C-alpha positions as a Markdown table, in Angstrom:
| # | Residue | x | y | z |
|---|---|---|---|---|
| 1 | Met | 11.0 | 3.7 | -16.8 |
| 2 | Phe | 9.5 | 1.7 | -13.9 |
| 3 | Lys | 11.6 | -1.5 | -13.9 |
| 4 | Lys | 13.4 | -2.3 | -10.6 |
| 5 | Arg | 12.1 | 0.8 | -8.9 |
| 6 | His | 10.2 | 0.9 | -5.6 |
| 7 | Leu | 6.9 | 2.6 | -4.9 |
| 8 | Val | 6.9 | 3.8 | -1.2 |
| 9 | Glu | 4.9 | 7.0 | -1.5 |
| 10 | Pro | 3.0 | 9.0 | -4.2 |
| 11 | Gly | 5.9 | 11.3 | -4.9 |
| 12 | Asp | 8.0 | 8.4 | -6.2 |
| 13 | Phe | 6.4 | 8.8 | -9.6 |
| 14 | Thr | 6.0 | 12.0 | -11.6 |
| 15 | Ile | 2.7 | 13.1 | -13.0 |
| 16 | Glu | 3.9 | 12.1 | -16.4 |
| 17 | Glu | 4.7 | 8.6 | -15.2 |
| 18 | Met | 1.4 | 8.3 | -13.4 |
| 19 | Asp | -0.4 | 9.4 | -16.7 |
| 20 | Arg | 1.5 | 6.6 | -18.5 |
| 21 | Leu | 0.2 | 4.1 | -15.9 |
| 22 | Phe | -3.4 | 5.4 | -16.3 |
| 23 | Asp | -3.2 | 5.2 | -20.1 |
| 24 | Leu | -2.1 | 1.6 | -19.7 |
| 25 | Ala | -4.8 | 0.7 | -17.1 |
| 26 | Glu | -7.4 | 2.2 | -19.4 |
| 27 | Gln | -6.1 | 0.1 | -22.3 |
| 28 | Ile | -6.3 | -3.0 | -20.1 |
| 29 | Glu | -9.9 | -2.1 | -19.2 |
| 30 | Arg | -10.9 | -1.7 | -22.8 |
| 31 | Asp | -9.1 | -4.9 | -24.0 |
| 32 | Gln | -9.4 | -7.6 | -21.3 |
| 33 | Gly | -6.9 | -9.7 | -23.2 |
| 34 | Tyr | -4.2 | -7.0 | -23.3 |
| 35 | Leu | -1.0 | -8.0 | -21.3 |
| 36 | Arg | -2.5 | -11.4 | -20.5 |
| 37 | Glu | 0.3 | -13.9 | -19.8 |
| 38 | Ser | 2.8 | -11.0 | -19.9 |
| 39 | Cys | 4.1 | -11.8 | -16.4 |
| 40 | Arg | 4.2 | -15.6 | -16.8 |
| 41 | Gly | 7.2 | -16.8 | -14.8 |
| 42 | Asn | 7.1 | -13.9 | -12.4 |
| 43 | Ile | 6.1 | -14.3 | -8.7 |
| 44 | Leu | 4.5 | -11.7 | -6.5 |
| 45 | Ala | 4.9 | -11.9 | -2.7 |
| 46 | Thr | 2.1 | -10.3 | -0.7 |
| 47 | Leu | 3.2 | -9.6 | 2.8 |
| 48 | Phe | 0.3 | -8.3 | 4.8 |
| 49 | Phe | 1.0 | -7.6 | 8.5 |
| 50 | Glu | -2.5 | -6.0 | 8.7 |
| 51 | Pro | -5.9 | -7.2 | 7.4 |
| 52 | Ser | -6.9 | -6.4 | 3.9 |
| 53 | Thr | -9.6 | -7.4 | 1.4 |
| 54 | Arg | -9.4 | -5.1 | -1.6 |
| 55 | Thr | -5.7 | -4.3 | -1.7 |
| 56 | Arg | -4.4 | -7.8 | -1.2 |
| 57 | Leu | -7.0 | -9.5 | -3.4 |
| 58 | Ser | -6.8 | -6.9 | -6.2 |
| 59 | Phe | -3.0 | -7.3 | -6.3 |
| 60 | Glu | -3.3 | -11.1 | -6.4 |
| 61 | Ser | -6.0 | -10.9 | -9.0 |
| 62 | Ala | -3.9 | -8.5 | -11.0 |
| 63 | Met | -0.9 | -10.8 | -11.0 |
| 64 | Leu | -3.0 | -13.9 | -11.9 |
| 65 | Arg | -4.6 | -12.0 | -14.8 |
| 66 | Leu | -1.1 | -11.2 | -16.0 |
| 67 | Gly | -0.2 | -14.8 | -15.9 |
| 68 | Gly | 2.1 | -14.7 | -12.9 |
| 69 | Ala | 1.9 | -16.5 | -9.5 |
| 70 | Cys | 1.4 | -15.3 | -5.9 |
| 71 | Ile | 2.9 | -16.3 | -2.6 |
| 72 | Gly | 2.7 | -14.6 | 0.8 |
| 73 | Phe | 0.7 | -14.3 | 4.0 |
| 74 | Ser | -2.4 | -12.4 | 5.0 |
| 75 | Glu | -1.6 | -11.8 | 8.7 |
| 76 | Pro | 1.6 | -11.8 | 10.7 |
| 77 | Asn | 0.9 | -14.8 | 12.9 |
| 78 | Ser | 1.3 | -17.0 | 9.9 |
| 79 | Ser | 4.8 | -15.7 | 9.3 |
| 80 | Ser | 8.1 | -15.8 | 11.2 |
| 81 | Ala | 7.3 | -12.3 | 12.5 |
| 82 | Ser | 5.3 | -14.2 | 15.2 |
| 83 | Lys | 8.7 | -15.8 | 16.2 |
| 84 | Gly | 10.4 | -12.4 | 16.5 |
| 85 | Glu | 12.0 | -12.2 | 13.1 |
| 86 | Asn | 12.7 | -8.6 | 12.2 |
| 87 | Leu | 11.4 | -6.9 | 9.1 |
| 88 | Ala | 14.8 | -6.6 | 7.4 |
| 89 | Asp | 15.4 | -10.4 | 7.6 |
| 90 | Thr | 11.9 | -11.1 | 6.3 |
| 91 | Ile | 12.4 | -8.9 | 3.3 |
| 92 | Arg | 15.9 | -10.3 | 2.6 |
| 93 | Thr | 14.4 | -13.8 | 2.7 |
| 94 | Val | 11.4 | -13.1 | 0.5 |
| 95 | Ser | 13.5 | -11.3 | -2.0 |
| 96 | Cys | 15.1 | -14.8 | -2.7 |
| 97 | Tyr | 11.8 | -16.2 | -3.6 |
| 98 | Ala | 9.8 | -13.5 | -5.4 |
| 99 | Asp | 10.3 | -11.0 | -8.3 |
| 100 | Ile | 8.3 | -8.2 | -6.6 |
| 101 | Ile | 7.0 | -7.6 | -3.1 |
| 102 | Val | 3.8 | -5.9 | -2.0 |
| 103 | Met | 3.7 | -5.1 | 1.8 |
| 104 | Arg | 1.3 | -3.7 | 4.3 |
| 105 | Asn | 2.6 | -3.0 | 7.8 |
| 106 | Pro | 1.1 | -1.1 | 10.7 |
| 107 | Lys | 4.3 | 0.8 | 11.4 |
| 108 | Glu | 4.9 | 4.1 | 9.6 |
| 109 | Gly | 8.1 | 4.0 | 7.6 |
| 110 | Ala | 8.1 | 0.2 | 7.3 |
| 111 | Ala | 7.9 | 0.3 | 3.5 |
| 112 | Leu | 10.9 | 2.6 | 3.2 |
| 113 | Leu | 12.8 | 0.2 | 5.5 |
| 114 | Ala | 11.8 | -2.7 | 3.4 |
| 115 | Ser | 12.9 | -1.0 | 0.2 |
| 116 | Arg | 16.4 | -0.6 | 1.7 |
| 117 | Tyr | 16.9 | -4.3 | 2.3 |
| 118 | Ala | 15.0 | -5.8 | -0.7 |
| 119 | Thr | 16.8 | -6.9 | -3.8 |
| 120 | Val | 13.5 | -6.8 | -5.8 |
| 121 | Pro | 11.0 | -3.9 | -6.2 |
| 122 | Val | 8.8 | -3.1 | -3.2 |
| 123 | Ile | 5.3 | -1.6 | -3.4 |
| 124 | Asn | 3.9 | 0.0 | -0.3 |
| 125 | Ala | 0.3 | -1.3 | 0.3 |
| 126 | Gly | -0.1 | 0.9 | 3.4 |
| 127 | Asp | 2.3 | 1.8 | 6.3 |
| 128 | Gly | 0.3 | 2.7 | 9.4 |
| 129 | Gly | -1.3 | 6.2 | 9.0 |
| 130 | His | 1.4 | 7.3 | 6.6 |
| 131 | His | 0.9 | 6.4 | 2.9 |
| 132 | His | -1.0 | 4.1 | 0.6 |
| 133 | Pro | 0.3 | 5.0 | -2.9 |
| 134 | Thr | -1.5 | 2.3 | -4.9 |
| 135 | Gln | -4.9 | 3.4 | -3.4 |
| 136 | Thr | -3.9 | 6.9 | -4.6 |
| 137 | Leu | -3.3 | 5.6 | -8.1 |
| 138 | Thr | -6.7 | 4.0 | -7.9 |
| 139 | Asp | -8.3 | 7.2 | -6.7 |
| 140 | Leu | -6.7 | 9.3 | -9.4 |
| 141 | Leu | -7.6 | 6.9 | -12.2 |
| 142 | Thr | -11.2 | 6.9 | -11.0 |
| 143 | Ile | -11.3 | 10.7 | -10.9 |
| 144 | Arg | -9.8 | 10.9 | -14.4 |
| 145 | Gln | -12.2 | 8.3 | -15.8 |
| 146 | Leu | -15.4 | 9.7 | -14.2 |
| 147 | Gln | -14.6 | 13.5 | -14.3 |
| 148 | Gly | -12.6 | 13.5 | -17.5 |
| 149 | Ser | -9.6 | 15.3 | -15.9 |
| 150 | Ile | -7.8 | 15.6 | -12.5 |
| 151 | Glu | -7.3 | 19.3 | -13.0 |
| 152 | Gly | -9.5 | 22.2 | -11.8 |
| 153 | Leu | -11.5 | 20.2 | -9.3 |
| 154 | Thr | -12.8 | 20.8 | -5.8 |
| 155 | Val | -12.2 | 17.7 | -3.7 |
| 156 | Gly | -13.7 | 17.2 | -0.3 |
| 157 | Phe | -12.2 | 14.7 | 2.2 |
| 158 | Cys | -14.6 | 13.7 | 5.0 |
| 159 | Gly | -14.2 | 11.6 | 8.2 |
| 160 | Asp | -11.0 | 10.4 | 9.7 |
| 161 | Leu | -8.4 | 12.8 | 8.3 |
| 162 | Lys | -5.9 | 12.4 | 11.1 |
| 163 | Phe | -5.1 | 8.7 | 10.7 |
| 164 | Gly | -6.4 | 8.1 | 7.2 |
| 165 | Arg | -3.4 | 7.2 | 5.1 |
| 166 | Thr | -5.5 | 7.2 | 1.9 |
| 167 | Val | -6.3 | 10.8 | 2.6 |
| 168 | His | -2.7 | 11.8 | 3.2 |
| 169 | Ser | -1.5 | 10.1 | 0.0 |
| 170 | Leu | -4.2 | 11.5 | -2.2 |
| 171 | Ala | -3.9 | 15.0 | -0.8 |
| 172 | Lys | -0.2 | 14.9 | -1.4 |
| 173 | Ala | -0.7 | 13.6 | -5.0 |
| 174 | Leu | -3.4 | 16.1 | -5.8 |
| 175 | Ser | -1.2 | 19.0 | -4.6 |
| 176 | Arg | 0.8 | 18.5 | -7.8 |
| 177 | Tyr | -2.1 | 19.1 | -10.1 |
| 178 | Pro | -3.1 | 22.7 | -11.2 |
| 179 | Asp | -6.2 | 24.5 | -9.9 |
| 180 | Ile | -7.1 | 22.0 | -7.2 |
| 181 | Thr | -9.1 | 23.1 | -4.2 |
| 182 | Met | -9.3 | 20.8 | -1.2 |
| 183 | Ile | -11.9 | 20.9 | 1.6 |
| 184 | Phe | -11.2 | 18.9 | 4.8 |
| 185 | Ile | -14.3 | 17.9 | 6.8 |
| 186 | Ser | -13.8 | 16.3 | 10.1 |
| 187 | Pro | -14.4 | 16.6 | 13.9 |
| 188 | Gln | -11.6 | 18.6 | 15.6 |
| 189 | Glu | -10.0 | 15.5 | 17.0 |
| 190 | Leu | -9.6 | 14.0 | 13.6 |
| 191 | Glu | -8.4 | 17.0 | 11.5 |
| 192 | Ala | -5.8 | 16.5 | 8.8 |
| 193 | Pro | -2.2 | 16.7 | 10.3 |
| 194 | Asn | -0.2 | 19.8 | 9.9 |
| 195 | Tyr | 2.4 | 18.1 | 7.8 |
| 196 | Ile | -0.3 | 17.8 | 5.1 |
| 197 | Thr | -2.0 | 21.2 | 5.4 |
| 198 | Glu | 1.0 | 23.4 | 6.4 |
| 199 | Gly | 3.9 | 21.3 | 5.2 |
| 200 | Ile | 2.6 | 20.3 | 1.8 |
| 201 | Leu | -0.5 | 22.2 | 0.6 |
| 202 | Lys | 0.4 | 25.6 | 1.9 |
| 203 | Lys | 4.0 | 25.3 | 0.6 |
| 204 | Ala | 2.6 | 24.3 | -2.8 |
| 205 | Gly | 0.2 | 27.2 | -2.9 |
| 206 | Val | -2.8 | 24.8 | -2.9 |
| 207 | Ser | -6.1 | 26.3 | -1.8 |
| 208 | Tyr | -7.8 | 24.5 | 1.1 |
| 209 | Ile | -10.5 | 24.9 | 3.7 |
| 210 | Glu | -11.0 | 23.1 | 7.0 |
| 211 | Thr | -14.6 | 22.8 | 8.3 |
| 212 | His | -16.7 | 20.6 | 10.7 |
| 213 | Ser | -19.8 | 20.7 | 8.5 |
| 214 | Leu | -20.4 | 18.6 | 5.5 |
| 215 | Glu | -23.7 | 20.2 | 4.8 |
| 216 | Lys | -22.1 | 23.6 | 4.4 |
| 217 | Val | -19.7 | 22.6 | 1.6 |
| 218 | Ile | -21.2 | 19.6 | -0.2 |
| 219 | Ala | -22.8 | 21.7 | -2.9 |
| 220 | Asp | -19.3 | 23.0 | -3.9 |
| 221 | Leu | -17.7 | 19.6 | -4.4 |
| 222 | Asn | -16.8 | 17.7 | -7.6 |
| 223 | Val | -15.4 | 14.8 | -5.6 |
| 224 | Leu | -16.4 | 13.7 | -2.1 |
| 225 | Tyr | -13.9 | 11.3 | -0.6 |
| 226 | Met | -15.6 | 9.6 | 2.4 |
| 227 | Thr | -13.6 | 7.7 | 5.0 |
| 228 | Arg | -14.4 | 5.5 | 8.0 |
| 229 | Val | -13.4 | 6.4 | 11.5 |
| 230 | Gln | -10.7 | 3.7 | 12.0 |
| 231 | Arg | -11.2 | 1.8 | 15.2 |
| 232 | Glu | -7.8 | 0.1 | 15.0 |
| 233 | Arg | -6.0 | 3.5 | 15.2 |
| 234 | Phe | -7.6 | 4.5 | 18.5 |
| 235 | Phe | -6.0 | 3.9 | 21.9 |
| 236 | Asn | -9.2 | 4.8 | 23.7 |
| 237 | Glu | -12.4 | 2.9 | 22.9 |
| 238 | Glu | -14.5 | 5.7 | 24.3 |
| 239 | Asp | -13.1 | 8.2 | 21.9 |
| 240 | Tyr | -13.8 | 5.8 | 18.9 |
| 241 | Ile | -17.4 | 5.3 | 20.0 |
| 242 | Arg | -17.9 | 9.1 | 20.5 |
| 243 | Leu | -16.6 | 9.9 | 17.0 |
| 244 | Lys | -17.5 | 7.0 | 14.8 |
| 245 | Asp | -20.9 | 8.4 | 13.7 |
| 246 | Ser | -19.7 | 12.0 | 13.1 |
| 247 | Tyr | -20.6 | 11.9 | 9.4 |
| 248 | Ile | -23.1 | 9.7 | 7.8 |
| 249 | Leu | -23.8 | 10.4 | 4.1 |
| 250 | Asn | -27.4 | 9.7 | 3.2 |
| 251 | Arg | -30.0 | 10.6 | 0.5 |
| 252 | Glu | -31.1 | 13.7 | 2.3 |
| 253 | Lys | -27.6 | 15.2 | 2.4 |
| 254 | Met | -27.1 | 14.3 | -1.2 |
| 255 | Lys | -30.0 | 16.5 | -2.3 |
| 256 | Gln | -27.7 | 19.5 | -1.9 |
| 257 | Ala | -24.9 | 17.9 | -4.0 |
| 258 | Arg | -24.1 | 18.6 | -7.7 |
| 259 | Asp | -25.4 | 16.2 | -10.3 |
| 260 | Asp | -21.9 | 15.5 | -11.5 |
| 261 | Leu | -20.5 | 14.8 | -8.0 |
| 262 | Ile | -18.7 | 11.5 | -7.6 |
| 263 | Ile | -18.6 | 9.8 | -4.2 |
| 264 | Leu | -15.4 | 7.8 | -3.5 |
| 265 | His | -14.4 | 5.7 | -0.6 |
| 266 | Pro | -11.3 | 3.5 | -0.2 |
| 267 | Leu | -13.5 | 0.9 | 1.6 |
| 268 | Pro | -14.3 | -0.9 | 3.8 |
| 269 | Arg | -17.2 | 1.3 | 4.9 |
| 270 | Val | -19.0 | 0.8 | 8.2 |
| 271 | Asn | -21.9 | 3.2 | 8.4 |
| 272 | Glu | -20.5 | 6.5 | 7.0 |
| 273 | Ile | -22.3 | 5.9 | 3.6 |
| 274 | Ala | -25.9 | 4.7 | 3.9 |
| 275 | Pro | -26.7 | 1.7 | 1.7 |
| 276 | Glu | -29.5 | 3.6 | 0.2 |
| 277 | Leu | -27.0 | 5.6 | -1.8 |
| 278 | Asp | -25.5 | 2.5 | -3.5 |
| 279 | Glu | -28.0 | 3.0 | -6.4 |
| 280 | Asp | -27.3 | 6.7 | -6.8 |
| 281 | Pro | -25.4 | 7.1 | -10.1 |
| 282 | Arg | -22.9 | 9.4 | -8.2 |
| 283 | Ala | -21.9 | 6.6 | -5.9 |
| 284 | Ser | -18.6 | 5.4 | -7.5 |
| 285 | Tyr | -16.8 | 3.4 | -4.8 |
| 286 | Phe | -17.4 | 0.0 | -6.3 |
| 287 | Lys | -16.2 | 1.2 | -9.7 |
| 288 | Gln | -13.2 | 2.6 | -7.8 |
| 289 | Ala | -12.5 | -0.9 | -6.5 |
| 290 | Lys | -12.5 | -2.3 | -10.0 |
| 291 | Tyr | -10.2 | 0.4 | -11.3 |
| 292 | Gly | -7.9 | -0.6 | -8.5 |
| 293 | Met | -7.3 | -3.9 | -10.1 |
| 294 | Tyr | -6.6 | -2.4 | -13.6 |
| 295 | Val | -4.1 | 0.1 | -12.2 |
| 296 | Arg | -2.3 | -2.6 | -10.2 |
| 297 | Met | -2.1 | -4.7 | -13.4 |
| 298 | Ala | -0.5 | -1.8 | -15.1 |
| 299 | Leu | 1.8 | -1.2 | -12.2 |
| 300 | Leu | 3.0 | -4.8 | -11.8 |
| 301 | Ala | 3.6 | -5.2 | -15.6 |
| 302 | Ser | 5.5 | -1.9 | -15.7 |
| 303 | Met | 7.7 | -2.5 | -12.6 |
| 304 | Leu | 8.5 | -6.0 | -13.9 |
| 305 | Gly | 9.6 | -4.6 | -17.3 |
| 306 | Arg | 6.9 | -6.5 | -19.1 |
| 307 | Cys | 5.5 | -3.6 | -21.1 |
């Protein structure tokens, strides 16, 4: 079902296929020995043209736990890209050495380009402000595990919704589930792009609200997806400084929230979630990071045809 396919954006897999991955990830979590050594003899290449902690290390950890090996680079200056090599040639070359490629690149559309030149499966680990499909799989698995279902929820997205590729990917994926309501909370300058709200949600008949106030809507949420204001996406430092503290989630604001709310964050956080909330049982972002490893184990084993 998954063998030899690429994962460039969330729509590449059906809901049924994602459910199969989630079932497999949950089985791996329950039985830590399940699929151990299943990818022995396989090599994963991690090509990261942008910094990463969780995504890169969770993929490498996933592959090692499956018995496979890892090669790659964590920043472009340690690759031939620093010498001017184009992406197509990099991908052609790495396809000779690895059985599957995970790539992060600051340019939107880079993953799609890579998939056209690769002779092995390519997984998009983030392409600029566009998509981050494996973070979306992580988010959906976390919601399913902690809320019991992905259907019938009110999901709030707060922070940088303009440049946040994790927001774009998750909103697109959630639009395929029944009875979902989305609430977008951001300053005017960082509102969700029209291609998400008008081009995807409205066309799919998904109910959504846009607001500048977290306090006004937090009591209505089943899921609150916090994001940082991304300094690296700004061309103007003054704009970043002006907007970076727009939303800070703290204990006082959480007094208005539901007892069964879950707080998610793709991480890294800067100061948008106060450390005092880390002990709140509704804070789920470190659980989310752990689920990311399990779903990537399920993804790698499936795309390599090992299960």
